[in-house]
N, C-alpha and C positions, 0 to 999 in steps of 0.2 A: 690470418690464415696464410698458408703458402700453397702454391700449386706445384705439382710435380709434372714437368713437361716432357721429360724423357722416360725411357723405359729402363735405364740403367740404375745403378745404386749410388751414383756419385753426388756430391753436394752441388755440382753445377746443374743438376736436373731440377732444382727447386728455385722458385721465384723469391724475390724479397718478400717480406711480410706485407700483405695487402688487406685492406678493409673492404668488406662486401656489404652492399646495401641495396635495397629495392626502393623504388619511388612510390609504390602503391601501398606498402605496408611497412610497419616498423620492424617486423621480424628480420633479423640479420642473417640467419643461416638455417638451412634445412639439411638434415642428415642425408637426404637423397643425393646431394651433390658429392658425397664421399664415395659413391659407387660409380662415378663417371659423369663428366660434364663437358660441354663444348666451350672453348675459350676463343675469343677474338680480341686482339689488341696487342699491346707491347708488354711482354712479361716484366720489364723493369719499371714501367709506369702505370700499368693498369689496363683495363678494358672491360669487356662484357663477358659474363658467365651465364650459361643456360643449361638446363637439363636437356637430354636428348629429345629432339622434337621441337625445341625452341621454347619450352615451358620454364617457368620459374626464373625469368630474366633478372639478373643482378648486375650492378655496376661494381667494378673493383678499382681501387685507387690506393696509392702508397699512403701509409699512415704518417 
């Protein structure tokens, strides 16, 4: 997956390809994240992704 961090349409607004995982369940992705999510971390290395309100926490790392 890739995250779009900016609001423009340039290629620089996208992160490198990242893998998303949870530690509680095997499900790798929820479509809810496509409508907006909170990201904390380094876009080049990975970080943490959560749905608004802090739900659905997932870790992100480079593949």
